[in-house]
PyMOL Python script that loads the backbone (N, CA, C, O; Angstrom):
from pymol import cmd

cmd.read_pdbstr("""\
ATOM      1  N   ALA A   1     -11.931   5.250  -6.976  1.00  0.00           N
ATOM      2  CA  ALA A   1     -12.645   5.820  -8.112  1.00  0.00           C
ATOM      3  C   ALA A   1     -14.278   5.613  -7.782  1.00  0.00           C
ATOM      4  O   ALA A   1     -15.147   6.329  -8.280  1.00  0.00           O
ATOM      5  N   LYS A   2     -14.487   4.733  -7.045  1.00  0.00           N
ATOM      6  CA  LYS A   2     -16.076   4.547  -6.775  1.00  0.00           C
ATOM      7  C   LYS A   2     -16.431   5.599  -5.703  1.00  0.00           C
ATOM      8  O   LYS A   2     -17.617   5.883  -5.535  1.00  0.00           O
ATOM      9  N   ALA A   3     -15.501   6.170  -4.995  1.00  0.00           N
ATOM     10  CA  ALA A   3     -15.894   7.234  -4.003  1.00  0.00           C
ATOM     11  C   ALA A   3     -16.154   8.469  -4.803  1.00  0.00           C
ATOM     12  O   ALA A   3     -17.000   9.273  -4.410  1.00  0.00           O
ATOM     13  N   PHE A   4     -15.450   8.676  -5.948  1.00  0.00           N
ATOM     14  CA  PHE A   4     -15.581   9.905  -6.742  1.00  0.00           C
ATOM     15  C   PHE A   4     -16.809   9.752  -7.764  1.00  0.00           C
ATOM     16  O   PHE A   4     -17.227  10.716  -8.406  1.00  0.00           O
ATOM     17  N   GLY A   5     -17.326   8.528  -7.859  1.00  0.00           N
ATOM     18  CA  GLY A   5     -18.306   8.188  -8.790  1.00  0.00           C
ATOM     19  C   GLY A   5     -18.042   8.009 -10.177  1.00  0.00           C
ATOM     20  O   GLY A   5     -18.926   7.975 -11.033  1.00  0.00           O
ATOM     21  N   ASP A   6     -16.704   7.884 -10.418  1.00  0.00           N
ATOM     22  CA  ASP A   6     -16.352   7.638 -11.890  1.00  0.00           C
ATOM     23  C   ASP A   6     -15.167   6.521 -11.989  1.00  0.00           C
ATOM     24  O   ASP A   6     -13.971   6.783 -11.867  1.00  0.00           O
ATOM     25  N   PRO A   7     -15.714   5.229 -12.232  1.00  0.00           N
ATOM     26  CA  PRO A   7     -14.734   4.090 -12.163  1.00  0.00           C
ATOM     27  C   PRO A   7     -13.745   4.185 -13.254  1.00  0.00           C
ATOM     28  O   PRO A   7     -12.722   3.504 -13.181  1.00  0.00           O
ATOM     29  N   SER A   8     -13.941   4.922 -14.199  1.00  0.00           N
ATOM     30  CA  SER A   8     -12.792   5.223 -15.457  1.00  0.00           C
ATOM     31  C   SER A   8     -11.491   5.814 -14.980  1.00  0.00           C
ATOM     32  O   SER A   8     -10.500   5.756 -15.708  1.00  0.00           O
ATOM     33  N   ILE A   9     -11.447   6.391 -13.768  1.00  0.00           N
ATOM     34  CA  ILE A   9     -10.322   6.993 -13.140  1.00  0.00           C
ATOM     35  C   ILE A   9      -9.479   6.046 -12.491  1.00  0.00           C
ATOM     36  O   ILE A   9      -8.362   6.428 -12.143  1.00  0.00           O
ATOM     37  N   ALA A  10      -9.850   4.812 -12.259  1.00  0.00           N
ATOM     38  CA  ALA A  10      -9.237   3.788 -11.427  1.00  0.00           C
ATOM     39  C   ALA A  10      -7.878   3.379 -12.098  1.00  0.00           C
ATOM     40  O   ALA A  10      -7.839   3.276 -13.324  1.00  0.00           O
ATOM     41  N   MET A  11      -6.776   3.146 -11.343  1.00  0.00           N
ATOM     42  CA  MET A  11      -5.522   2.745 -11.832  1.00  0.00           C
ATOM     43  C   MET A  11      -5.605   1.203 -11.673  1.00  0.00           C
ATOM     44  O   MET A  11      -5.135   0.696 -10.655  1.00  0.00           O
ATOM     45  N   SER A  12      -6.166   0.453 -12.605  1.00  0.00           N
ATOM     46  CA  SER A  12      -6.167  -0.976 -12.369  1.00  0.00           C
ATOM     47  C   SER A  12      -6.511  -1.723 -13.689  1.00  0.00           C
ATOM     48  O   SER A  12      -6.980  -1.121 -14.655  1.00  0.00           O
ATOM     49  N   VAL A  13      -6.273  -2.980 -13.693  1.00  0.00           N
ATOM     50  CA  VAL A  13      -6.195  -3.901 -14.705  1.00  0.00           C
ATOM     51  C   VAL A  13      -7.098  -4.950 -14.484  1.00  0.00           C
ATOM     52  O   VAL A  13      -6.833  -5.723 -13.564  1.00  0.00           O
ATOM     53  N   LYS A  14      -8.224  -5.149 -15.218  1.00  0.00           N
ATOM     54  CA  LYS A  14      -9.306  -6.225 -14.968  1.00  0.00           C
ATOM     55  C   LYS A  14      -9.743  -6.097 -13.544  1.00  0.00           C
ATOM     56  O   LYS A  14      -9.983  -7.083 -12.847  1.00  0.00           O
ATOM     57  N   GLY A  15      -9.841  -4.885 -13.133  1.00  0.00           N
ATOM     58  CA  GLY A  15     -10.461  -4.675 -11.657  1.00  0.00           C
ATOM     59  C   GLY A  15      -9.511  -4.903 -10.530  1.00  0.00           C
ATOM     60  O   GLY A  15      -9.929  -4.729  -9.385  1.00  0.00           O
ATOM     61  N   GLN A  16      -8.238  -5.285 -10.737  1.00  0.00           N
ATOM     62  CA  GLN A  16      -7.298  -5.198  -9.656  1.00  0.00           C
ATOM     63  C   GLN A  16      -6.283  -4.292  -9.752  1.00  0.00           C
ATOM     64  O   GLN A  16      -5.616  -4.140 -10.775  1.00  0.00           O
ATOM     65  N   ALA A  17      -6.105  -3.581  -8.573  1.00  0.00           N
ATOM     66  CA  ALA A  17      -5.377  -2.285  -8.475  1.00  0.00           C
ATOM     67  C   ALA A  17      -3.959  -2.544  -8.853  1.00  0.00           C
ATOM     68  O   ALA A  17      -3.426  -3.585  -8.469  1.00  0.00           O
ATOM     69  N   ILE A  18      -3.231  -1.580  -9.658  1.00  0.00           N
ATOM     70  CA  ILE A  18      -1.814  -1.717  -9.938  1.00  0.00           C
ATOM     71  C   ILE A  18      -0.912  -1.552  -8.706  1.00  0.00           C
ATOM     72  O   ILE A  18      -1.022  -0.579  -7.961  1.00  0.00           O
ATOM     73  N   PRO A  19      -0.039  -2.511  -8.520  1.00  0.00           N
ATOM     74  CA  PRO A  19       0.880  -2.369  -7.353  1.00  0.00           C
ATOM     75  C   PRO A  19       1.504  -0.972  -7.330  1.00  0.00           C
ATOM     76  O   PRO A  19       1.616  -0.281  -8.343  1.00  0.00           O
ATOM     77  N   ALA A  20       1.882  -0.622  -6.172  1.00  0.00           N
ATOM     78  CA  ALA A  20       2.540   0.721  -5.854  1.00  0.00           C
ATOM     79  C   ALA A  20       3.870   1.031  -6.429  1.00  0.00           C
ATOM     80  O   ALA A  20       4.459   2.043  -6.047  1.00  0.00           O
ATOM     81  N   TYR A  21       4.352   0.307  -7.246  1.00  0.00           N
ATOM     82  CA  TYR A  21       5.544   0.614  -7.936  1.00  0.00           C
ATOM     83  C   TYR A  21       5.542   0.738  -9.428  1.00  0.00           C
ATOM     84  O   TYR A  21       4.745   0.111 -10.125  1.00  0.00           O
ATOM     85  N   ASP A  22       6.448   1.559  -9.911  1.00  0.00           N
ATOM     86  CA  ASP A  22       6.288   1.870 -11.531  1.00  0.00           C
ATOM     87  C   ASP A  22       6.946   0.695 -12.318  1.00  0.00           C
ATOM     88  O   ASP A  22       8.124   0.373 -12.165  1.00  0.00           O
ATOM     89  N   PRO A  23       6.129   0.121 -13.125  1.00  0.00           N
ATOM     90  CA  PRO A  23       6.885  -0.968 -14.022  1.00  0.00           C
ATOM     91  C   PRO A  23       7.432  -0.502 -15.233  1.00  0.00           C
ATOM     92  O   PRO A  23       7.863  -1.309 -16.057  1.00  0.00           O
ATOM     93  N   ARG A  24       7.465   0.930 -15.464  1.00  0.00           N
ATOM     94  CA  ARG A  24       8.146   1.481 -16.596  1.00  0.00           C
ATOM     95  C   ARG A  24       9.583   1.052 -16.853  1.00  0.00           C
ATOM     96  O   ARG A  24       9.957   0.992 -18.024  1.00  0.00           O
ATOM     97  N   GLY A  25      10.414   0.750 -15.878  1.00  0.00           N
ATOM     98  CA  GLY A  25      11.721   0.264 -15.974  1.00  0.00           C
ATOM     99  C   GLY A  25      11.872  -1.099 -16.014  1.00  0.00           C
ATOM    100  O   GLY A  25      12.970  -1.608 -16.234  1.00  0.00           O
ATOM    101  N   LEU A  26      10.724  -1.837 -15.793  1.00  0.00           N
ATOM    102  CA  LEU A  26      10.711  -3.371 -15.993  1.00  0.00           C
ATOM    103  C   LEU A  26       9.596  -3.737 -16.982  1.00  0.00           C
ATOM    104  O   LEU A  26       8.497  -4.104 -16.566  1.00  0.00           O
ATOM    105  N   LYS A  27       9.863  -3.643 -18.236  1.00  0.00           N
ATOM    106  CA  LYS A  27       9.168  -3.916 -19.417  1.00  0.00           C
ATOM    107  C   LYS A  27       8.294  -5.382 -19.261  1.00  0.00           C
ATOM    108  O   LYS A  27       7.111  -5.488 -19.585  1.00  0.00           O
ATOM    109  N   GLY A  28       9.023  -6.349 -18.768  1.00  0.00           N
ATOM    110  CA  GLY A  28       8.469  -7.602 -18.615  1.00  0.00           C
ATOM    111  C   GLY A  28       7.338  -7.521 -17.779  1.00  0.00           C
ATOM    112  O   GLY A  28       6.260  -7.966 -18.172  1.00  0.00           O
ATOM    113  N   MET A  29       7.474  -6.959 -16.578  1.00  0.00           N
ATOM    114  CA  MET A  29       6.504  -6.766 -15.443  1.00  0.00           C
ATOM    115  C   MET A  29       5.379  -5.994 -16.010  1.00  0.00           C
ATOM    116  O   MET A  29       4.238  -6.413 -15.812  1.00  0.00           O
ATOM    117  N   GLY A  30       5.578  -4.861 -16.724  1.00  0.00           N
ATOM    118  CA  GLY A  30       4.402  -4.173 -17.336  1.00  0.00           C
ATOM    119  C   GLY A  30       3.595  -4.974 -18.291  1.00  0.00           C
ATOM    120  O   GLY A  30       2.366  -4.919 -18.327  1.00  0.00           O
ATOM    121  N   LEU A  31       4.303  -5.697 -19.039  1.00  0.00           N
ATOM    122  CA  LEU A  31       3.542  -6.658 -19.984  1.00  0.00           C
ATOM    123  C   LEU A  31       2.859  -7.924 -19.150  1.00  0.00           C
ATOM    124  O   LEU A  31       1.842  -8.451 -19.601  1.00  0.00           O
ATOM    125  N   GLY A  32       3.388  -8.329 -18.071  1.00  0.00           N
ATOM    126  CA  GLY A  32       2.650  -9.109 -17.311  1.00  0.00           C
ATOM    127  C   GLY A  32       1.490  -8.584 -16.727  1.00  0.00           C
ATOM    128  O   GLY A  32       0.446  -9.230 -16.633  1.00  0.00           O
ATOM    129  N   PHE A  33       1.658  -7.255 -16.269  1.00  0.00           N
ATOM    130  CA  PHE A  33       0.438  -6.808 -15.597  1.00  0.00           C
ATOM    131  C   PHE A  33      -0.789  -6.509 -16.809  1.00  0.00           C
ATOM    132  O   PHE A  33      -1.974  -6.712 -16.544  1.00  0.00           O
ATOM    133  N   ALA A  34      -0.421  -6.093 -17.924  1.00  0.00           N
ATOM    134  CA  ALA A  34      -1.447  -5.764 -18.879  1.00  0.00           C
ATOM    135  C   ALA A  34      -2.080  -7.347 -19.484  1.00  0.00           C
ATOM    136  O   ALA A  34      -3.223  -7.420 -19.934  1.00  0.00           O
ATOM    137  N   THR A  35      -1.301  -8.361 -19.422  1.00  0.00           N
ATOM    138  CA  THR A  35      -1.840  -9.671 -19.966  1.00  0.00           C
ATOM    139  C   THR A  35      -2.287 -10.724 -18.997  1.00  0.00           C
ATOM    140  O   THR A  35      -2.958 -11.672 -19.406  1.00  0.00           O
ATOM    141  N   SER A  36      -1.979 -10.620 -17.838  1.00  0.00           N
ATOM    142  CA  SER A  36      -2.204 -11.778 -16.793  1.00  0.00           C
ATOM    143  C   SER A  36      -3.742 -11.912 -16.726  1.00  0.00           C
ATOM    144  O   SER A  36      -4.485 -10.939 -16.859  1.00  0.00           O
ATOM    145  N   ASN A  37      -4.151 -13.099 -16.525  1.00  0.00           N
ATOM    146  CA  ASN A  37      -5.542 -13.379 -16.264  1.00  0.00           C
ATOM    147  C   ASN A  37      -6.029 -12.990 -15.008  1.00  0.00           C
ATOM    148  O   ASN A  37      -7.244 -13.047 -14.819  1.00  0.00           O
ATOM    149  N   ARG A  38      -5.216 -12.569 -14.044  1.00  0.00           N
ATOM    150  CA  ARG A  38      -5.602 -11.915 -12.790  1.00  0.00           C
ATOM    151  C   ARG A  38      -5.621 -10.382 -12.712  1.00  0.00           C
ATOM    152  O   ARG A  38      -5.902  -9.807 -11.660  1.00  0.00           O
ATOM    153  N   GLY A  39      -5.333  -9.771 -13.777  1.00  0.00           N
ATOM    154  CA  GLY A  39      -5.331  -8.406 -13.819  1.00  0.00           C
ATOM    155  C   GLY A  39      -3.700  -7.957 -13.453  1.00  0.00           C
ATOM    156  O   GLY A  39      -2.789  -8.746 -13.703  1.00  0.00           O
ATOM    157  N   ALA A  40      -3.463  -6.765 -12.909  1.00  0.00           N
ATOM    158  CA  ALA A  40      -2.190  -6.262 -12.567  1.00  0.00           C
ATOM    159  C   ALA A  40      -1.634  -6.994 -11.119  1.00  0.00           C
ATOM    160  O   ALA A  40      -1.426  -6.393 -10.065  1.00  0.00           O
ATOM    161  N   CYS A  41      -1.489  -8.166 -11.315  1.00  0.00           N
ATOM    162  CA  CYS A  41      -1.005  -9.041 -10.214  1.00  0.00           C
ATOM    163  C   CYS A  41       0.466  -9.128 -10.134  1.00  0.00           C
ATOM    164  O   CYS A  41       1.043  -9.513 -11.151  1.00  0.00           O
ATOM    165  N   HIS A  42       1.223  -8.810  -9.007  1.00  0.00           N
ATOM    166  CA  HIS A  42       2.712  -8.886  -9.116  1.00  0.00           C
ATOM    167  C   HIS A  42       3.030 -10.341  -8.778  1.00  0.00           C
ATOM    168  O   HIS A  42       4.236 -10.578  -8.853  1.00  0.00           O
ATOM    169  N   LEU A  43       2.338 -11.283  -8.459  1.00  0.00           N
ATOM    170  CA  LEU A  43       2.724 -12.500  -8.266  1.00  0.00           C
ATOM    171  C   LEU A  43       2.733 -13.325  -9.406  1.00  0.00           C
ATOM    172  O   LEU A  43       3.528 -14.264  -9.347  1.00  0.00           O
ATOM    173  N   ARG A  44       1.990 -13.209 -10.527  1.00  0.00           N
ATOM    174  CA  ARG A  44       2.035 -13.761 -11.694  1.00  0.00           C
ATOM    175  C   ARG A  44       2.935 -13.260 -12.755  1.00  0.00           C
ATOM    176  O   ARG A  44       2.856 -12.054 -12.990  1.00  0.00           O
ATOM    177  N   GLY A  45       3.734 -13.929 -13.407  1.00  0.00           N
ATOM    178  CA  GLY A  45       4.736 -13.587 -14.277  1.00  0.00           C
ATOM    179  C   GLY A  45       5.785 -12.709 -13.655  1.00  0.00           C
ATOM    180  O   GLY A  45       6.121 -11.723 -14.310  1.00  0.00           O
ATOM    181  N   TYR A  46       6.322 -12.907 -12.551  1.00  0.00           N
ATOM    182  CA  TYR A  46       7.179 -12.126 -11.765  1.00  0.00           C
ATOM    183  C   TYR A  46       8.620 -11.939 -12.333  1.00  0.00           C
ATOM    184  O   TYR A  46       9.462 -12.790 -12.048  1.00  0.00           O
ATOM    185  N   THR A  47       8.955 -10.873 -13.121  1.00  0.00           N
ATOM    186  CA  THR A  47      10.124 -10.950 -13.793  1.00  0.00           C
ATOM    187  C   THR A  47      11.188 -10.089 -13.162  1.00  0.00           C
ATOM    188  O   THR A  47      12.303 -10.130 -13.681  1.00  0.00           O
ATOM    189  N   PRO A  48      11.012  -9.373 -12.192  1.00  0.00           N
ATOM    190  CA  PRO A  48      12.048  -8.410 -11.697  1.00  0.00           C
ATOM    191  C   PRO A  48      13.500  -9.142 -11.607  1.00  0.00           C
ATOM    192  O   PRO A  48      14.586  -8.679 -11.957  1.00  0.00           O
ATOM    193  N   ALA A  49      13.216 -10.419 -11.037  1.00  0.00           N
ATOM    194  CA  ALA A  49      14.450 -11.111 -10.728  1.00  0.00           C
ATOM    195  C   ALA A  49      15.526 -11.141 -11.998  1.00  0.00           C
ATOM    196  O   ALA A  49      16.698 -10.767 -11.954  1.00  0.00           O
ATOM    197  N   SER A  50      14.869 -11.643 -13.050  1.00  0.00           N
ATOM    198  CA  SER A  50      15.536 -11.825 -14.194  1.00  0.00           C
ATOM    199  C   SER A  50      15.919 -10.543 -15.121  1.00  0.00           C
ATOM    200  O   SER A  50      16.777 -10.550 -16.004  1.00  0.00           O
ATOM    201  N   GLU A  51      15.152  -9.503 -14.759  1.00  0.00           N
ATOM    202  CA  GLU A  51      15.353  -8.304 -15.445  1.00  0.00           C
ATOM    203  C   GLU A  51      16.287  -7.342 -14.709  1.00  0.00           C
ATOM    204  O   GLU A  51      16.836  -6.414 -15.302  1.00  0.00           O
ATOM    205  N   ILE A  52      16.471  -7.604 -13.283  1.00  0.00           N
ATOM    206  CA  ILE A  52      17.353  -6.657 -12.422  1.00  0.00           C
ATOM    207  C   ILE A  52      18.694  -7.335 -12.329  1.00  0.00           C
ATOM    208  O   ILE A  52      19.763  -6.794 -12.612  1.00  0.00           O
ATOM    209  N   VAL A  53      18.525  -8.650 -11.879  1.00  0.00           N
ATOM    210  CA  VAL A  53      19.748  -9.446 -11.426  1.00  0.00           C
ATOM    211  C   VAL A  53      20.627  -9.685 -12.745  1.00  0.00           C
ATOM    212  O   VAL A  53      21.856  -9.624 -12.719  1.00  0.00           O
ATOM    213  N   GLY A  54      19.863  -9.972 -13.934  1.00  0.00           N
ATOM    214  CA  GLY A  54      20.556 -10.365 -15.062  1.00  0.00           C
ATOM    215  C   GLY A  54      20.515 -11.730 -15.457  1.00  0.00           C
ATOM    216  O   GLY A  54      21.550 -12.254 -15.868  1.00  0.00           O
ATOM    217  N   VAL A  55      19.398 -12.407 -15.384  1.00  0.00           N
ATOM    218  CA  VAL A  55      19.244 -13.650 -15.789  1.00  0.00           C
ATOM    219  C   VAL A  55      18.419 -13.849 -17.005  1.00  0.00           C
ATOM    220  O   VAL A  55      17.207 -13.695 -16.858  1.00  0.00           O
ATOM    221  N   PRO A  56      18.843 -14.149 -18.122  1.00  0.00           N
ATOM    222  CA  PRO A  56      20.113 -14.924 -18.514  1.00  0.00           C
ATOM    223  C   PRO A  56      21.266 -13.789 -18.682  1.00  0.00           C
ATOM    224  O   PRO A  56      22.449 -14.105 -18.551  1.00  0.00           O
ATOM    225  N   GLU A  57      20.903 -12.553 -18.957  1.00  0.00           N
ATOM    226  CA  GLU A  57      21.948 -11.549 -19.183  1.00  0.00           C
ATOM    227  C   GLU A  57      21.368 -10.096 -18.709  1.00  0.00           C
ATOM    228  O   GLU A  57      20.197  -9.771 -18.909  1.00  0.00           O
ATOM    229  N   LYS A  58      22.284  -9.296 -18.084  1.00  0.00           N
ATOM    230  CA  LYS A  58      21.666  -8.069 -17.540  1.00  0.00           C
ATOM    231  C   LYS A  58      21.589  -7.101 -18.675  1.00  0.00           C
ATOM    232  O   LYS A  58      22.456  -7.042 -19.548  1.00  0.00           O
ATOM    233  N   THR A  59      20.518  -6.339 -18.638  1.00  0.00           N
ATOM    234  CA  THR A  59      20.330  -5.197 -19.711  1.00  0.00           C
ATOM    235  C   THR A  59      19.944  -3.975 -18.971  1.00  0.00           C
ATOM    236  O   THR A  59      19.565  -4.025 -17.801  1.00  0.00           O
ATOM    237  N   ASP A  60      20.035  -2.922 -19.622  1.00  0.00           N
ATOM    238  CA  ASP A  60      19.621  -1.642 -19.114  1.00  0.00           C
ATOM    239  C   ASP A  60      18.167  -1.362 -19.219  1.00  0.00           C
ATOM    240  O   ASP A  60      17.598  -1.152 -20.291  1.00  0.00           O
ATOM    241  N   PRO A  61      17.583  -1.369 -18.033  1.00  0.00           N
ATOM    242  CA  PRO A  61      16.195  -1.464 -17.847  1.00  0.00           C
ATOM    243  C   PRO A  61      15.324  -0.312 -18.372  1.00  0.00           C
ATOM    244  O   PRO A  61      14.100  -0.379 -18.485  1.00  0.00           O
ATOM    245  N   LEU A  62      16.149   0.846 -18.706  1.00  0.00           N
ATOM    246  CA  LEU A  62      15.362   1.973 -19.326  1.00  0.00           C
ATOM    247  C   LEU A  62      15.893   2.251 -20.626  1.00  0.00           C
ATOM    248  O   LEU A  62      15.885   3.383 -21.108  1.00  0.00           O
ATOM    249  N   ALA A  63      16.413   1.109 -21.276  1.00  0.00           N
ATOM    250  CA  ALA A  63      16.977   1.265 -22.711  1.00  0.00           C
ATOM    251  C   ALA A  63      15.781   0.999 -23.736  1.00  0.00           C
ATOM    252  O   ALA A  63      15.982   1.066 -24.949  1.00  0.00           O
TER     253      ALA A  63
END
""", "prot")
cmd.dss("prot")
cmd.show_as("cartoon", "prot")
cmd.util.cbc("prot")
cmd.orient("prot")
């Protein structure tokens, strides 16, 4: 975005770029990206294990 002179077009949260995968199917991960104190960090609040594997119970990720 800086190269184009418009930082408003950056895909980032709190200055950190969003990881290269789409969190729309993992609602917990999207929530973590939005609320983490580090920005869109894939290390904090890592929820895919529980959302995909089914701990405590498996749900439809796109429901």
